[in-house]
N, C-alpha and C positions, 0 to 999 in steps of 0.2 A: 504493500500497499505505499503510495506516493501523494505528499500532500505540498508538495513545494509551490503549486500554484496557488495554494490558500492563505488568504489573510483572515485571520480569527481574531475576534475582539470576545475576551472573557471577562465579564462581570463577576463582582464577589472572588477574584483570582487570589487572594490573599488568603481565603478559607481552605480548609482540609480538602475537600473535594474538587473545587476547581482550580487549585493549584496543582492536582495531581493530572488533572484533565490537561491544564497548559503544557506540562510534561510530555504528556504522552502525544499531543499533535504535535509539539516541536521535534518530539524525536522521529516523526516522520517527515519533517520539511516544513512544516506550516510554520509561517510567520504569526506569531501570538502577541495581541496586545494586551496587557494585564490591569484591568481596570477594578480599582478598590478604593473606600474611603480612607483604608489604612496603608498609606504610601511607604512605610517601612516594611511592611509585610508583602507587599509586591516585587520592592526591591529585592527583597531577599530571595523571592521565587525567580525573579528575571536572573539574578546572578547564579543561581544553580542550572539554569536552561543554557543562558550564552547569548550569542550575538542575534539569535532569531527571537528575541524577547523584549517589548518594550513596557516597561512598568509606568502607569500613570496614577496617580494619586486622584480621585476623582469622587465625587459626589452623585451617585446615580439617582437622587431625587431632586438634581437641579439641573434643569434642561440645559441651560447656560455653560454650567460645567460637564456636560455631557457633549456639546458641540465641542467645546474646546476640545475635548479629548479626541474628537473625531478629527479635527485640523490636524493633531500630532500624528494620529496614526497614517492618515493620507499621506502627510508628507515624509514620513519615516517608511513606512511600509506598504502605500498604496491603497488601492479600494477594495473595501471590505466585502468578502462575499461568505463570510461565515460568522454566525454570532451564537455565542452562548449565554443565555440571561441565568448568571447564578448568584445573583445579589438577592438574599433573602434571610429568613431568621425569624425568631420569637423573640419575645420580650418577656420580663417578670411582671410589668404592669399589666399584661393581658393575659394572666396564668391564675386559675384558682387552685386555693391550698389544696381541697378535697375534689375526689372524682365526681362525688353526686352532692347533690342537695339536703341538708339535713334541718329540722326546725331549728336548734339550737347553733347557730353560726357565732357567738361571741368571740370575739378575736381571731377570726378564720377569715380569710380573704374569698368571699364566693361570689357567685357571678354578678350578684349586685353590687359589688365594691372594686370589681375592674375598674381603672382609669380611662376615661376617653382619651387621654392622648396615648396611652400604651397602646389601645385598639387602632386608633389611627395610625400609628408608627408601623405597627406590624402588616397592615393593609399596604401602606404606602412602599415598605420596603420589600415587599413580594410583589405587589401588583403593579404600583404604579411606577416603579423601577424598570418594571419590563416593558411597561407600554412607553415610556419616554425612551428607554434605552433602544427600543426596535423603531419608534418614530424616525429617530437620530440617526442609525446606521444602516435599516434597512434599505434606504433610496439609493445605496450604492448598488443592491443587487436586483433592483424593478426591473432593468435592460438586461442584465447578463445570468439571472439566475444566483442562486445562493442558498443557503441552508440555516436554519434557525433551529436551535435547541434550548427549549426552558427546562428548569430543573422544578418538578412537581415532588409529589411525597405521598406516602402511603395515606396520610391524613386527607388525600385528595377522594380516595375510595370511601373509608371509614372514619371518620371525625374521633380522633383519640381525645379520652378525659383530659381534664384541665386545659386546654389550650384551643378554646373555641376560636378565637381570631385566628391564629395559624391556620387551623383545620381548613377554615374557611377560605382563607387566602389561597392556600395550595389548591383547593377545590378550583378557584377563580383562575390560577394558573392553568389547569388542564382544559377549562373551558376555552381561557384565551389561544392556548394554542391551537386548539381545533378550530377556533374562527379564524386565526391568521393563515390555517394551513386552506381553509376555502377561499379567503380573501386573495391571497398571494398565488394561488395555483396558476392563474393564467400567466405569471411572472417567472414561471419556473423557480419560484422559492420554495423549498420543502420546509413544514415546520410540526416538530415532534417534540417530545417531553421525555424525559428520563424520571420515573419516581421511584426514588431509592427508599427501602424499607429502612431498617433499624443499623445503623453505623454509631460507632462511637467517633465524635468530633468535641472540638472544643465548646459548643454551645450547648451541648445535651450531656456532657460526662456527669456534671453535677446531679442530674435527673438519674442517671444509669447506676452510678457508685458512689458509695459513702466515702469520707475523708480518710478513712484507712484501706480504700481499695476495696471493699467488701461490696457485692452486687446490692442494688436497694431492691425495694418489694417490687418497684416497676420492672426490672429487670426482669425480675422471675416471671411477671405476667406477659411480658413481651416474649421471650424466649418460650414460654407454654404454647403461645399462639403463633409460634414459628417453626413450620413443620421441621426444618432443618436445625432446629435448636441451636443457633447460634447468632451473633453478629454479624454483619456484611464487612468485608475488609474493601475497602478504596478500589482496590485492584479488580474487583470483583465487577465494578461500575465502568472498567476500561473498555472491555469487549464491545458491550453496547453502546457506548460512546463512538467508536472506531467503525462499527458498524453502520451507525448513522452518518458518520462523517463519510463516508465512502459512498460516491454517488455510484457506482459500479455493483455495488453490493445492496442498496437500500434507495435504488434511485425512483421505485414506486410506493414508497412508504412516506406517507404524509399525514400527519392528526393524528398520529399514534400517541399513546401514553405506554411506556413501556415500563412495566414493574421489576425492579431487581430488587426481592425482599425474601429469597429464603422460601417462598410460598405463603406468606404471610395474608397476602391478600385472598388467597385460593381456600383458606383454611376458615369452616365455619365455629369450629370449636369443639365440636362433636364427631 
């Protein structure tokens, strides 16, 4: 597989998943622009990749900032023909303490106590960023074709307890992916999403493991509902990424949400 003709923009590129995506694509010759609000993080990733990487500190909720990033990408790497919308995440302000509502909630952050600012932040980080980034970079692809991959989640299939905003936002990403696939089909722009199951990242580590390294009760529930009885490794996502990246392998695939989840989405619990 050769991607030497591809200029890839990856948002959230300083994170665990998208930094590995960048390395995998660059290893096949792609030129990768690494966008993240954490400039130090993408500088580090770029140093590990080498000359095919361009790190850019960018706020993907600020359209003017995204447009400045595009100017840098076009000037340094050329016209964009591949976009990965990886910016996203949850926030404690939009998370409940308990899985279900109980009459006695004194001292507990229940659904009614979720902060409006937190809810808006989670929706913006996951959905608004994907809208804005796609608006800025997809025009490069309209006449020549291209490839857009969004990062969805198991939450899009079945909402997880405690995190209503993140679950709803990821469901929105899956829906947006399908909408884009139809809208851009005449332009030969394929739009798909990868829906990871449970992977240990910097964002969810505290939910999955106690400070002493022992698994939390939530980890027990996750593994019980995952037929393969383990968390995924980031390397497990790379094969799906490379398949979707290869026009000769997945050229007729668009509007698909691909679960990489150890069977979680297929398991009813019985």
